[in-house]
N, C-alpha and C positions, 0 to 999 in steps of 0.2 A: 504494499500500500504506499502511496506517496505521502509526503508530508503535507499536512493541511493545517490552516489556522481558521478557527471559527470566530466570527465576530458578530455582534449584535448592533442593530440600528434602531433608533427610535424615530418615528415619523408621527406628525399630527395626523388624525384621521382622514382629513381631506387630502393631504400629501400622499398618504399610502394609497388612497383610492385612484389618484392620478397615475401613480406608478403601476398599480395593478392593472388599470385599463390599458396602459401602454403595453405592459407585458402580454396581456391577453390578446391584443391586436396583432402582436408579433408571434403568438403561439408558443410562448415560453413562460416558464415560472417566473415569478417575482424575483427569486433569488438569482436565476440565470440572467434575467434582464439587468439587475443591478450589477452582477459580476461583470457582464459584458460592457456595460457603461463605464465602470470604473477602469476596466483594463483598456478601453479605448482611449480614456482620458490620459491614461499612463503613457500609452503609445504616442499620443499627440504630443504630451509634454516632451517625451524623449526626441521626437522628430523636430520640434521647436528648438530645443537645446542644440541639437546637432546642426540645425540650419544656422543658428546664432554663432555656433563656433566656426562654421565655415565662412560666414559672412565676416567675422572678425579676423579670421586668418587671412582673408583676401584683402583686408583693409578697406573694405567698401567697394572694392573693384568688381564690377558685374560683367557678365558675358552674355551677348545676345543669344538667343535660342537658335538662330541660324548658325552662328559660330560653333555652338555645342554640337549640332546636328552634322556640321562639317567635320569637326574633330572626330566624332564617331562614325564618320562614313556613311551617314544617313541621308546625305543631300545629293 
């Protein structure tokens, strides 16, 4: 069995109802819906941090899309 951590969240009833409705509309449990939402946020934060690191490393210099395609042999 893999290592897991169980957490507990508290929502006001109206907040939980909104989450439940969304989970139902996606055909998943509330637990799965919340897990997916949190993990998506984590991935977004990691992507943002990587993009900022790349931007800082480039000292703000940008490259046009056409140049990237050319460098990758896609033009």
